[in-house]
N, C-alpha and C positions, 0 to 999 in steps of 0.2 A: 618326359614331364607327365606322364600318365594321363594325358588328355585334359588336363586341367586348363580352363580358359582364365586368364588373368585379366581383370578389368584395367581400363586405362587408369582410372582412379581407384584407389583401395576401398574395400567395402566400408561403408559407414562414413567415408569422407564426403563432404558436400561437393557437388559438381559445379561449384561457384555459387556466388550469393548475388541475387537480384534485389536491388532497392529501388522503390518508386516513389518519388517525391518525399523522400526520407523515411519511408516505411519498408523495413525489411520483409521480404516475401517468404522468409523462413523464420518462424518464431514459435512460441508455445501454442498459438491459436491456429496457424496454418502453415503449410509447407508445399513448395513446388517440388515436383518429382524429379525433373531433369532440366535444370536451368543451363546446364552445359551446352545445350543446343544453340544457345545465344552467341556462341563463338563463331557460327557460320553466318555470313551476310546474306544479302539479297541475290536473286537470280539476275542474270544478265539479259538485257534486251538489245535488240538489233539483229540484223541478218546480213549475210555476205551477199555480194553482187555478182550475178551471172553475166558475164560478157559474151556475147555471140562470137564464135570462132575461137575462144580461149578455153583450154582445159581448167577444170576446177572452178574456183570462185575467188573474187577479189575480197581479201579480208577488209573489214571496216572496224573502226573502234566500237566496241561494245560497252554500254553503259549499264550501271546498276539501277535497279528499281527499288521501290519500297519493300521492305522485309516484313513478313508476318509469321508469328509462331503461335501454336496452340499448345500451351503448357499445361499438363495435368496438375492438379493442386487438390489438397485435402484440407478441410477445416474441421476443427473440434469445437464443440459448444461448451466445453467444460472449463477452458481457460480463455483470458482475453490475451491480447498481443504482449502484455507485460508479464504474463504468467499468473496473474491474480485469478483465482478460482470462482466461477459463478455458482450460486446456490441452485439455480435451475438450468439445466443443459439447454433447453428450448429458448430460453431468454438469452443464453450465451450465443447460440447461433445467430439469432436475430441482431444482437449487439455487435457481433463480429462482422456480420454482413453489412450492417450500417456504417461501421468504422471504415470497411474497404470501400464502400461506395463514396463516402465523404472525402477520404484521403488518398485513394489510389486510383479508382475508376475514373476514366474520362467521361464526365457527365455534366449535369447542370450546375455543379458547384464551380467547375473550372470556367475560365473566361477566355476570350480572344480565340485562338486556334485550338484551345483545349488540350495542348500537348503538356505532358507532365515530364520533369526531369527524371532521368533514371541513370543508375550506375550498375555495372555488372563486374564484381570482382571475380576473376577467373581462378580456376583451381591452382594456377601457378602463381597467383598474387598480383597480377597486374589489374588495374582498374580502368574499365572502359566506360564511356558515357554515351547517352543518346536522349533525344526527346521523344516521347512515346505517346501513343493513344492505347488505351487498354480498356477492356471490359470483361465481365465474368459471365460464363455460361453454366447454368445450373446442371448438376448431375444428380446421381442417386445417393440416398442415404445408405451407409453401410457401417454397422457395428459402432455406433457413436461418432461416426465421421461422415462429413458431407463432401462427396466428390464433386469437383468443379473443374472448369477449364478457364485459365487465364488466357484471353486473346490479346496478344501484345503485337502492335504494329509500329514500325519505325519508318516514318517517311523518308529519312536519309539513306536508308538502305541497310543499316546495321549499326552496332556499337563500335565506336572507335576511340 
């Protein structure tokens, strides 16, 4: 094979599509780098019991915990989420960020427990869902793109 590494998903193919409260997280204005990580659920909690005089440990049921992912993301200031072009790139960054804050981020606009519905379309075409808390962590500007991180937390432990 000449030492060629073949990726799980072909080059250029999306590793799934995350949508939060109806907003696709891959569009002309922003893109997640690796949403395929959402296929993995939460870590397990619990511990085995050591019994004096017995070899090994007694297994006990392990339970899932909440799951959290830090997903790398890039945002452009040239286009909005529909693909319409901004006249000024800086105004575009501000407009796109305000759109994400109002429609995606768990924040002051959401009520109750502030969970937002999310779906994840897997690379194989299945659709999984979960209620999520999410927020953005700013990163560096790089060549007309703004790096950031989408912090995504699923209290139920993962997408199902």
